[in-house]
MMTF fields as JSON, N, C-alpha, C and O atoms, coordinates in Angstrom:
{
  "mmtfVersion": "1.0.0",
  "mmtfProducer": "UNKNOWN",
  "numBonds": 471,
  "numAtoms": 472,
  "numGroups": 118,
  "numChains": 1,
  "numModels": 1,
  "chainsPerModel": [1],
  "groupsPerChain": [118],
  "chainIdList": ["A"],
  "bondAtomList": [4, 2, 8, 6, 12, 10, 16, 14, 20, 18, 24, 22, 28, 26, 32, 30, 36, 34, 40, 38, 44, 42, 48, 46, 52, 50, 56, 54, 60, 58, 64, 62, 68, 66, 72, 70, 76, 74, 80, 78, 84, 82, 88, 86, 92, 90, 96, 94, 100, 98, 104, 102, 108, 106, 112, 110, 116, 114, 120, 118, 124, 122, 128, 126, 132, 130, 136, 134, 140, 138, 144, 142, 148, 146, 152, 150, 156, 154, 160, 158, 164, 162, 168, 166, 172, 170, 176, 174, 180, 178, 184, 182, 188, 186, 192, 190, 196, 194, 200, 198, 204, 202, 208, 206, 212, 210, 216, 214, 220, 218, 224, 222, 228, 226, 232, 230, 236, 234, 240, 238, 244, 242, 248, 246, 252, 250, 256, 254, 260, 258, 264, 262, 268, 266, 272, 270, 276, 274, 280, 278, 284, 282, 288, 286, 292, 290, 296, 294, 300, 298, 304, 302, 308, 306, 312, 310, 316, 314, 320, 318, 324, 322, 328, 326, 332, 330, 336, 334, 340, 338, 344, 342, 348, 346, 352, 350, 356, 354, 360, 358, 364, 362, 368, 366, 372, 370, 376, 374, 380, 378, 384, 382, 388, 386, 392, 390, 396, 394, 400, 398, 404, 402, 408, 406, 412, 410, 416, 414, 420, 418, 424, 422, 428, 426, 432, 430, 436, 434, 440, 438, 444, 442, 448, 446, 452, 450, 456, 454, 460, 458, 464, 462, 468, 466],
  "bondOrderList": [1, 1, 1, 1, 1, 1, 1, 1, 1, 1, 1, 1, 1, 1, 1, 1, 1, 1, 1, 1, 1, 1, 1, 1, 1, 1, 1, 1, 1, 1, 1, 1, 1, 1, 1, 1, 1, 1, 1, 1, 1, 1, 1, 1, 1, 1, 1, 1, 1, 1, 1, 1, 1, 1, 1, 1, 1, 1, 1, 1, 1, 1, 1, 1, 1, 1, 1, 1, 1, 1, 1, 1, 1, 1, 1, 1, 1, 1, 1, 1, 1, 1, 1, 1, 1, 1, 1, 1, 1, 1, 1, 1, 1, 1, 1, 1, 1, 1, 1, 1, 1, 1, 1, 1, 1, 1, 1, 1, 1, 1, 1, 1, 1, 1, 1, 1, 1],
  "groupList": [{"groupName": "MET", "atomNameList": ["N", "CA", "C", "O"], "elementList": ["N", "C", "C", "O"], "formalChargeList": [0, 0, 0, 0], "bondAtomList": [1, 0, 2, 1, 3, 2], "bondOrderList": [1, 1, 2], "singleLetterCode": "M", "chemCompType": "L-PEPTIDE LINKING"}, {"groupName": "ALA", "atomNameList": ["N", "CA", "C", "O"], "elementList": ["N", "C", "C", "O"], "formalChargeList": [0, 0, 0, 0], "bondAtomList": [1, 0, 2, 1, 3, 2], "bondOrderList": [1, 1, 2], "singleLetterCode": "A", "chemCompType": "L-PEPTIDE LINKING"}, {"groupName": "LYS", "atomNameList": ["N", "CA", "C", "O"], "elementList": ["N", "C", "C", "O"], "formalChargeList": [0, 0, 0, 0], "bondAtomList": [1, 0, 2, 1, 3, 2], "bondOrderList": [1, 1, 2], "singleLetterCode": "K", "chemCompType": "L-PEPTIDE LINKING"}, {"groupName": "PRO", "atomNameList": ["N", "CA", "C", "O"], "elementList": ["N", "C", "C", "O"], "formalChargeList": [0, 0, 0, 0], "bondAtomList": [1, 0, 2, 1, 3, 2], "bondOrderList": [1, 1, 2], "singleLetterCode": "P", "chemCompType": "L-PEPTIDE LINKING"}, {"groupName": "TYR", "atomNameList": ["N", "CA", "C", "O"], "elementList": ["N", "C", "C", "O"], "formalChargeList": [0, 0, 0, 0], "bondAtomList": [1, 0, 2, 1, 3, 2], "bondOrderList": [1, 1, 2], "singleLetterCode": "Y", "chemCompType": "L-PEPTIDE LINKING"}, {"groupName": "ASN", "atomNameList": ["N", "CA", "C", "O"], "elementList": ["N", "C", "C", "O"], "formalChargeList": [0, 0, 0, 0], "bondAtomList": [1, 0, 2, 1, 3, 2], "bondOrderList": [1, 1, 2], "singleLetterCode": "N", "chemCompType": "L-PEPTIDE LINKING"}, {"groupName": "HIS", "atomNameList": ["N", "CA", "C", "O"], "elementList": ["N", "C", "C", "O"], "formalChargeList": [0, 0, 0, 0], "bondAtomList": [1, 0, 2, 1, 3, 2], "bondOrderList": [1, 1, 2], "singleLetterCode": "H", "chemCompType": "L-PEPTIDE LINKING"}, {"groupName": "ARG", "atomNameList": ["N", "CA", "C", "O"], "elementList": ["N", "C", "C", "O"], "formalChargeList": [0, 0, 0, 0], "bondAtomList": [1, 0, 2, 1, 3, 2], "bondOrderList": [1, 1, 2], "singleLetterCode": "R", "chemCompType": "L-PEPTIDE LINKING"}, {"groupName": "GLU", "atomNameList": ["N", "CA", "C", "O"], "elementList": ["N", "C", "C", "O"], "formalChargeList": [0, 0, 0, 0], "bondAtomList": [1, 0, 2, 1, 3, 2], "bondOrderList": [1, 1, 2], "singleLetterCode": "E", "chemCompType": "L-PEPTIDE LINKING"}, {"groupName": "VAL", "atomNameList": ["N", "CA", "C", "O"], "elementList": ["N", "C", "C", "O"], "formalChargeList": [0, 0, 0, 0], "bondAtomList": [1, 0, 2, 1, 3, 2], "bondOrderList": [1, 1, 2], "singleLetterCode": "V", "chemCompType": "L-PEPTIDE LINKING"}, {"groupName": "TRP", "atomNameList": ["N", "CA", "C", "O"], "elementList": ["N", "C", "C", "O"], "formalChargeList": [0, 0, 0, 0], "bondAtomList": [1, 0, 2, 1, 3, 2], "bondOrderList": [1, 1, 2], "singleLetterCode": "W", "chemCompType": "L-PEPTIDE LINKING"}, {"groupName": "GLN", "atomNameList": ["N", "CA", "C", "O"], "elementList": ["N", "C", "C", "O"], "formalChargeList": [0, 0, 0, 0], "bondAtomList": [1, 0, 2, 1, 3, 2], "bondOrderList": [1, 1, 2], "singleLetterCode": "Q", "chemCompType": "L-PEPTIDE LINKING"}, {"groupName": "ASP", "atomNameList": ["N", "CA", "C", "O"], "elementList": ["N", "C", "C", "O"], "formalChargeList": [0, 0, 0, 0], "bondAtomList": [1, 0, 2, 1, 3, 2], "bondOrderList": [1, 1, 2], "singleLetterCode": "D", "chemCompType": "L-PEPTIDE LINKING"}, {"groupName": "PHE", "atomNameList": ["N", "CA", "C", "O"], "elementList": ["N", "C", "C", "O"], "formalChargeList": [0, 0, 0, 0], "bondAtomList": [1, 0, 2, 1, 3, 2], "bondOrderList": [1, 1, 2], "singleLetterCode": "F", "chemCompType": "L-PEPTIDE LINKING"}, {"groupName": "ILE", "atomNameList": ["N", "CA", "C", "O"], "elementList": ["N", "C", "C", "O"], "formalChargeList": [0, 0, 0, 0], "bondAtomList": [1, 0, 2, 1, 3, 2], "bondOrderList": [1, 1, 2], "singleLetterCode": "I", "chemCompType": "L-PEPTIDE LINKING"}, {"groupName": "GLY", "atomNameList": ["N", "CA", "C", "O"], "elementList": ["N", "C", "C", "O"], "formalChargeList": [0, 0, 0, 0], "bondAtomList": [1, 0, 2, 1, 3, 2], "bondOrderList": [1, 1, 2], "singleLetterCode": "G", "chemCompType": "PEPTIDE LINKING"}, {"groupName": "SER", "atomNameList": ["N", "CA", "C", "O"], "elementList": ["N", "C", "C", "O"], "formalChargeList": [0, 0, 0, 0], "bondAtomList": [1, 0, 2, 1, 3, 2], "bondOrderList": [1, 1, 2], "singleLetterCode": "S", "chemCompType": "L-PEPTIDE LINKING"}, {"groupName": "LEU", "atomNameList": ["N", "CA", "C", "O"], "elementList": ["N", "C", "C", "O"], "formalChargeList": [0, 0, 0, 0], "bondAtomList": [1, 0, 2, 1, 3, 2], "bondOrderList": [1, 1, 2], "singleLetterCode": "L", "chemCompType": "L-PEPTIDE LINKING"}],
  "groupTypeList": [0, 1, 2, 3, 4, 5, 6, 7, 7, 1, 8, 5, 8, 4, 9, 2, 10, 2, 11, 2, 12, 8, 2, 13, 0, 14, 0, 5, 15, 0, 3, 2, 8, 2, 9, 2, 14, 0, 7, 12, 13, 12, 7, 2, 11, 13, 5, 16, 5, 7, 7, 4, 8, 8, 2, 14, 12, 13, 12, 16, 8, 2, 14, 14, 16, 2, 1, 11, 11, 16, 8, 9, 13, 16, 17, 5, 12, 16, 16, 16, 17, 8, 12, 13, 14, 5, 16, 14, 16, 16, 14, 1, 13, 1, 8, 1, 17, 2, 8, 17, 15, 13, 8, 9, 11, 14, 14, 9, 13, 17, 0, 4, 10, 4, 4, 9, 2, 14],
  "groupIdList": [1, 2, 3, 4, 5, 6, 7, 8, 9, 10, 11, 12, 13, 14, 15, 16, 17, 18, 19, 20, 21, 22, 23, 24, 25, 26, 27, 28, 29, 30, 31, 32, 33, 34, 35, 36, 37, 38, 39, 40, 41, 42, 43, 44, 45, 46, 47, 48, 49, 50, 51, 52, 53, 54, 55, 56, 57, 58, 59, 60, 61, 62, 63, 64, 65, 66, 67, 68, 69, 70, 71, 72, 73, 74, 75, 76, 77, 78, 79, 80, 81, 82, 83, 84, 85, 86, 87, 88, 89, 90, 91, 92, 93, 94, 95, 96, 97, 98, 99, 100, 101, 102, 103, 104, 105, 106, 107, 108, 109, 110, 111, 112, 113, 114, 115, 116, 117, 118],
  "secStructList": [7, 7, 7, 7, 7, 7, 6, 6, 2, 2, 2, 2, 2, 2, 2, 2, 2, 2, 2, 2, 2, 2, 2, 2, 2, 2, 2, 6, 6, 7, 7, 2, 2, 2, 2, 2, 2, 2, 2, 2, 2, 2, 2, 2, 2, 2, 2, 2, 2, 2, 2, 2, 2, 2, 6, 7, 7, 1, 2, 2, 2, 2, 2, 2, 6, 6, 7, 7, 7, 7, 7, 7, 7, 7, 4, 4, 4, 7, 7, 1, 2, 2, 2, 2, 2, 2, 6, 7, 1, 7, 2, 2, 2, 2, 2, 2, 2, 2, 2, 2, 7, 2, 2, 2, 2, 2, 2, 2, 2, 6, 6, 2, 2, 2, 2, 2, 2, 7],
  "xCoordList": [1.013, -0.259, 0.774, 1.92, 0.59, 1.015, 0.962, 0.419, 2.021, 2.272, 1.958, 2.317, 1.392, 1.042, 2.14, 2.882, 2.65, 3.852, 3.914, 3.099, 5.05, 5.359, 6.624, 7.778, 6.095, 7.373, 7.819, 8.013, 8.108, 9.381, 10.663, 11.768, 10.215, 10.648, 11.462, 12.682, 10.819, 11.267, 12.297, 13.302, 11.895, 12.728, 14.006, 15.05, 14.004, 15.048, 16.106, 17.327, 15.309, 16.614, 16.92, 18.076, 16.05, 16.386, 18.126, 19.089, 18.063, 18.578, 20.251, 21.346, 20.165, 21.17, 21.792, 22.967, 21.023, 21.084, 22.2, 22.88, 21.915, 21.806, 22.803, 23.78, 22.952, 24.413, 25.714, 26.761, 25.355, 26.801, 26.693, 27.698, 25.66, 26.215, 26.414, 26.398, 26.647, 27.149, 28.719, 29.628, 28.698, 30.393, 31.133, 32.242, 30.395, 30.923, 31.697, 32.825, 30.377, 30.589, 31.885, 32.592, 31.828, 32.788, 34.082, 35.003, 34.048, 35.572, 36.104, 37.287, 35.22, 35.636, 35.704, 35.723, 35.746, 36.477, 35.168, 35.424, 33.761, 32.829, 32.87, 33.104, 32.691, 32.211, 31.538, 31.044, 31.225, 29.983, 29.083, 27.948, 29.061, 27.712, 27.312, 26.362, 27.586, 26.997, 26.367, 25.185, 27.06, 26.242, 24.859, 23.905, 25.355, 24.052, 22.642, 21.472, 23.395, 22.237, 21.674, 20.477, 22.432, 22.092, 21.198, 20.228, 21.457, 20.763, 19.554, 18.601, 19.297, 18.079, 17.502, 16.287, 17.768, 17.258, 16.809, 15.601, 17.65, 17.184, 16.02, 15.271, 15.867, 14.723, 13.518, 12.691, 13.495, 12.169, 12.083, 10.943, 12.755, 12.171, 11.58, 10.582, 12.136, 11.848, 10.292, 9.278, 10.413, 8.91, 8.071, 6.883, 8.266, 7.375, 6.776, 5.621, 7.941, 7.342, 6.885, 6.175, 7.306, 6.21, 4.976, 4.111, 4.655, 3.183, 2.301, 1.171, 3.268, 2.499, 2.277, 1.188, 2.999, 3.496, 1.486, 0.617, 1.568, 0.522, -0.696, -1.747, -0.754, -2.14, -2.499, -3.355, -1.839, -2.273, -3.137, -2.951, -4.21, -5.68, -5.383, -5.461, -4.957, -4.328, -5.632, -5.625, -6.952, -7.978, -8.815, -9.77, -8.426, -8.665, -7.596, -7.952, -6.456, -5.455, -5.74, -5.247, -6.384, -6.917, -7.215, -6.752, -8.849, -9.763, -9.152, -9.12, -8.547, -8.413, -7.269, -7.255, -6.182, -5.508, -6.057, -5.483, -7.717, -8.195, -9.633, -10.399, -9.493, -10.506, -9.728, -8.542, -10.529, -10.138, -10.946, -12.039, -10.033, -10.466, -11.5, -11.075, -12.531, -13.169, -12.289, -11.372, -12.686, -11.619, -11.921, -12.966, -11.183, -10.692, -10.424, -9.568, -11.27, -10.288, -9.442, -9.295, -8.391, -6.937, -6.779, -7.48, -5.768, -5.951, -5.085, -5.006, -4.358, -3.782, -4.961, -4.543, -5.759, -6.944, -7.66, -8.655, -7.259, -8.104, -7.467, -6.554, -7.595, -7.773, -7.972, -7.496, -8.79, -8.986, -9.098, -9.082, -9.201, -9.384, -10.292, -9.918, -11.634, -12.938, -12.445, -12.537, -11.833, -11.663, -10.75, -10.744, -10.032, -9.213, -9.626, -9.114, -10.558, -10.862, -11.811, -11.651, -12.878, -13.678, -12.868, -13.293, -11.724, -11.148, -10.097, -9.311, -10.043, -9.268, -10.555, -11.706, -9.442, -10.398, -10.417, -11.473, -9.871, -9.913, -11.168, -11.156, -12.213, -13.041, -12.939, -13.577, -12.302, -11.71, -10.709, -10.671, -9.675, -8.712, -9.653, -9.5, -10.522, -11.371, -12.116, -12.081, -12.63, -13.613, -12.727, -13.356, -11.274, -10.775, -10.124, -9.94, -9.897, -9.674, -10.573, -10.208, -12.012, -13.331, -13.411, -13.839, -12.96, -12.899, -11.923, -12.255, -10.446, -9.5, -9.329, -8.613, -10.491, -10.408, -9.924, -9.015, -10.513, -9.454, -7.994, -7.244, -7.702, -6.172, -5.259, -4.369, -5.456, -5.076, -4.966, -4.097, -6.472, -6.815, -5.736, -4.915, -5.865, -4.735, -3.544, -2.983, -2.913, -1.665, -1.416, -0.264, -2.624, -2.524, -2.642, -2.581, -2.856, -3.253, -1.904, -1.327, -1.66, -0.181, 0.278, -0.785, 1.129, 1.999, 1.746, 2.751, 0.811, -0.033, 0.606, 1.051, 0.586, 0.913, 2.78, 3.549, 2.959, 4.253, 5.048, 6.099, 4.444, 5.141, 4.527, 5.21, 3.412, 3.639, 4.386, 4.548, 4.824, 5.11, 6.802, 7.517, 7.095, 8.867, 9.349, 10.564],
  "yCoordList": [-1.233, -0.147, 1.018, 0.818, 1.949, 3.84, 3.852, 3.166, 5.282, 5.708, 7.286, 7.645, 7.997, 9.372, 9.886, 8.957, 11.173, 11.901, 13.065, 13.67, 12.921, 13.528, 14.332, 13.906, 15.827, 16.74, 17.372, 18.543, 17.152, 17.608, 16.333, 16.587, 15.217, 14.167, 14.061, 13.961, 14.075, 14.252, 15.362, 15.125, 16.601, 17.529, 17.474, 17.699, 17.269, 16.783, 15.646, 15.764, 14.624, 13.823, 14.411, 14.438, 14.8, 15.791, 17.037, 17.205, 17.33, 18.428, 17.491, 17.997, 16.519, 15.598, 15.406, 15.745, 14.779, 13.519, 15.04, 14.649, 16.779, 17.17, 17.84, 18.018, 18.221, 18.31, 17.798, 18.397, 15.846, 15.059, 15.232, 15.359, 15.22, 15.365, 16.388, 16.221, 17.675, 19.273, 18.768, 18.847, 18.342, 17.904, 17.357, 17.746, 16.268, 15.135, 16.001, 15.922, 16.844, 17.157, 18.34, 18.474, 18.989, 20.143, 19.2, 19.228, 18.568, 18.091, 17.187, 16.847, 16.771, 16.157, 17.008, 16.39, 18.499, 19.634, 19.669, 19.429, 19.932, 20.383, 22.051, 22.569, 22.788, 24.237, 24.237, 23.188, 25.684, 25.929, 26.426, 26.287, 26.923, 26.933, 26.145, 26.54, 24.931, 23.867, 23.386, 23.067, 23.224, 22.748, 23.182, 22.62, 24.651, 25.547, 25.142, 24.926, 25.15, 24.506, 23.094, 22.94, 21.939, 20.71, 21.022, 20.289, 21.861, 22.216, 22.788, 22.437, 23.726, 24.208, 23.194, 23.322, 22.089, 21.086, 20.588, 20.731, 19.83, 18.71, 19.299, 18.461, 20.72, 21.33, 20.908, 20.06, 21.529, 21.322, 19.716, 19.419, 18.83, 17.259, 16.961, 16.241, 17.487, 17.413, 17.897, 17.202, 19.114, 20.133, 19.139, 19.006, 18.763, 17.775, 16.785, 16.602, 16.16, 14.82, 14.781, 13.898, 15.924, 16.447, 16.461, 15.795, 17.048, 17.844, 16.432, 16.244, 15.261, 14.227, 13.592, 13.02, 13.427, 12.658, 13.117, 12.342, 14.619, 15.208, 14.959, 15.097, 14.59, 14.579, 13.158, 12.724, 12.512, 10.766, 10.235, 10.342, 9.583, 9.55, 8.216, 7.298, 8.127, 6.937, 6.083, 4.887, 7.156, 6.251, 5.268, 4.515, 5.42, 4.854, 4.14, 3.315, 4.064, 2.868, 2.038, 0.918, 2.21, 1.123, 0.203, -0.926, 1.208, 0.192, -0.58, -1.768, -0.184, -1.315, -2.277, -3.322, -2.154, -3.06, -4.227, -5.313, -3.838, -4.645, -5.639, -6.46, -5.059, -5.749, -7.008, -7.044, -8.193, -9.463, -9.681, -9.3, -10.358, -10.387, -11.908, -12.711, -12.062, -13.265, -14.524, -14.343, -15.774, -16.88, -17.181, -17.684, -16.911, -17.04, -18.763, -19.489, -19.071, -20.285, -20.106, -19.306, -21.238, -21.044, -21.821, -22.774, -21.245, -22.223, -23.434, -24.383, -23.445, -24.47, -25.964, -27.119, -25.774, -26.826, -27.216, -27.934, -26.823, -27.161, -28.485, -28.27, -29.379, -30.9, -31.211, -32.23, -30.184, -30.697, -29.071, -27.946, -29.505, -28.411, -27.276, -26.106, -27.743, -27.125, -26.092, -24.868, -26.875, -26.203, -24.965, -23.982, -25.156, -24.53, -23.137, -22.089, -23.157, -22.556, -21.424, -20.205, -22.317, -21.527, -20.706, -19.629, -21.282, -20.197, -19.208, -18.731, -18.899, -17.801, -16.415, -16.05, -16.097, -14.313, -13.692, -13.065, -13.394, -12.493, -13.195, -14.237, -12.316, -12.765, -12.438, -13.165, -11.608, -11.549, -12.733, -13.274, -13.009, -14.04, -15.57, -16.124, -15.925, -17.284, -17.051, -18.048, -16.093, -16.257, -15.916, -16.016, -15.504, -15.334, -17.094, -17.514, -17.834, -18.958, -20.03, -20.9, -19.645, -20.419, -20.211, -21.053, -19.045, -18.996, -19.544, -19.787, -19.801, -20.258, -21.549, -21.945, -22.309, -23.667, -24.801, -24.642, -25.753, -26.808, -26.788, -26.85, -26.709, -27.171, -25.886, -26.293, -24.722, -23.6, -23.514, -23.243, -23.925, -24.119, -25.215, -24.988, -26.657, -27.592, -27.276, -27.521, -26.43, -25.789, -24.805, -24.553, -24.016, -23.33, -23.391, -22.553, -24.503, -25.311, -26.481, -26.817, -26.815, -27.659, -26.711, -26.225, -25.649, -24.49, -24.163, -24.354, -23.796, -23.293, -24.073, -23.655, -25.508, -26.909, -26.562, -26.165, -26.762, -26.699, -26.07, -26.49, -24.279, -22.984, -23.54, -23.31, -24.133, -24.279, -25.563, -25.732, -26.445, -27.348, -26.929, -27.234, -26.282, -25.949, -25.36, -25.218],
  "zCoordList": [-0.174, 0.034, -0.318, 0.087, -0.862, -0.871, 0.592, 1.458, 0.539, 1.805, 1.268, 0.146, 2.012, 1.665, 0.998, 0.681, 0.578, 0.059, 1.606, 2.303, 1.557, 2.701, 2.25, 2.225, 1.829, 1.118, 2.124, 1.799, 3.316, 4.069, 3.626, 3.147, 3.894, 3.67, 2.544, 2.675, 1.244, 0.267, -0.211, -0.881, 0.235, 0.305, 1.021, 0.409, 1.924, 2.619, 1.662, 1.558, 1.069, 0.683, -0.722, -1.143, -1.318, -2.425, -1.855, -2.603, -1.186, -0.875, -0.244, -0.489, 0.324, 0.609, -0.483, -0.625, -1.497, -2.427, -3.957, -4.906, -3.537, -4.571, -3.825, -4.553, -2.858, -2.568, -2.727, -2.976, -2.434, -2.597, -4.303, -5.003, -4.703, -6.345, -7.037, -8.256, -6.54, -6.492, -6.382, -7.209, -5.344, -4.569, -5.53, -5.897, -6.022, -6.827, -8.391, -8.877, -8.823, -10.073, -10.434, -11.434, -9.32, -8.591, -8.465, -9.282, -7.614, -7.45, -8.792, -8.778, -10.006, -10.994, -12.275, -13.339, -12.303, -12.63, -13.565, -14.745, -13.258, -13.738, -13.728, -12.636, -14.695, -14.363, -13.533, -13.119, -12.877, -11.661, -12.623, -12.168, -13.703, -14.599, -15.186, -15.862, -15.338, -15.852, -14.766, -14.898, -13.389, -12.514, -11.763, -11.226, -12.069, -11.721, -12.772, -12.457, -14.268, -14.861, -14.547, -14.789, -13.995, -13.889, -12.318, -12.123, -11.463, -10.209, -10.555, -9.859, -11.617, -11.91, -12.712, -12.562, -13.621, -14.573, -13.483, -13.293, -12.399, -11.379, -10.271, -9.768, -9.894, -9.112, -10.085, -9.752, -11.23, -12.029, -12.243, -12.6, -12.158, -12.204, -10.957, -10.93, -9.772, -8.496, -8.431, -8.362, -8.469, -8.245, -9.59, -9.296, -10.321, -11.451, -10.593, -10.209, -10.384, -9.256, -8.246, -7.764, -7.716, -6.054, -6.669, -6.099, -7.692, -7.857, -8.084, -7.634, -9.08, -9.531, -8.293, -8.322, -6.967, -6.06, -5.017, -4.619, -4.976, -3.706, -4.445, -3.819, -5.762, -6.591, -6.71, -7.48, -5.953, -6.135, -5.094, -3.882, -5.749, -4.574, -4.322, -5.139, -2.874, -2.257, -1.698, -1.407, -1.605, -1.004, -2.527, -2.335, -3.414, -4.801, -5.164, -6.006, -4.931, -5.011, -3.837, -3.969, -2.705, -1.878, -2.289, -2.453, -2.645, -3.409, -4.167, -3.847, -5.279, -6.408, -5.961, -6.612, -4.878, -4.03, -3.53, -3.443, -3.055, -2.474, -3.188, -2.682, -4.585, -5.632, -5.598, -5.269, -5.996, -6.547, -7.991, -8.409, -8.457, -9.85, -9.427, -8.597, -9.963, -10.277, -10.9, -11.701, -10.435, -10.807, -12.465, -12.878, -13.013, -14.328, -14.718, -14.213, -15.592, -16.324, -16.941, -17.865, -16.266, -16.894, -18.402, -18.741, -19.186, -20.411, -20.014, -20.794, -18.701, -18.424, -18.239, -18.316, -18.106, -17.859, -19.095, -18.997, -20.204, -21.427, -21.863, -22.66, -21.681, -22.181, -23.653, -24.154, -24.45, -25.772, -26.499, -25.998, -27.729, -28.525, -28.189, -28.098, -27.992, -28.246, -26.81, -26.906, -25.278, -24.265, -24.431, -23.69, -25.449, -25.322, -26.026, -25.634, -27.066, -27.881, -26.863, -26.792, -26.092, -25.34, -24.166, -23.748, -23.698, -22.661, -23.148, -22.329, -24.332, -24.817, -24.341, -24.579, -23.599, -23.5, -24.475, -24.395, -25.514, -26.937, -27.747, -28.403, -27.496, -27.98, -30.09, -30.852, -30.461, -31.615, -32.147, -33.252, -30.628, -31.066, -31.668, -32.757, -30.66, -30.571, -32.145, -32.866, -32.587, -33.435, -34.758, -35.811, -34.869, -35.788, -36.34, -37.482, -34.897, -34.872, -35.686, -36.476, -35.184, -35.677, -37.319, -38.109, -37.613, -38.989, -39.939, -41.099, -39.393, -39.775, -40.388, -41.307, -39.356, -39.7, -38.715, -37.901, -38.857, -37.929, -37.992, -37.018, -39.041, -39.31, -38.386, -37.639, -38.453, -37.519, -36.156, -35.327, -36.192, -34.464, -33.978, -33.09, -34.806, -33.922, -33.595, -32.527, -35.0, -34.703, -33.876, -33.525, -33.392, -32.157, -31.212, -30.312, -31.238, -29.582, -29.683, -28.649, -30.493, -30.004, -30.115, -30.504, -30.154, -30.348, -28.733, -28.049, -28.161, -26.906, -25.851, -24.783, -26.394, -25.233, -25.41, -24.535, -26.297, -26.257, -25.767, -25.283, -25.843, -25.338, -23.532, -22.534, -23.487, -21.658, -21.098, -19.89, -22.054, -21.463, -21.25, -20.295, -22.241, -21.794, -20.707, -20.569]
}
């Protein structure tokens, strides 16, 4: 479950990281003008991320995380070609297989079982 966004904690982490980052860049010979450009860029990125994090609706995330899917028939349970075609969740794919004929259905069925058994 996601925690609510804590701006103070994020700001403190950002400041510590940025100080270490700038010290590293200066020690390795990066000009101060470019360090300032990087600082401005990183600040814009941090502010953008902060706005996003503050607007996330944590209540909806709780609801989504608690939602459970109904039991779905697994393709692994299909022992016959008819069961396999009936268990395909994509209606368009199942219809296409039916239109293409028995040979194509067998090929897809055997390809699927070969893939599962490997």
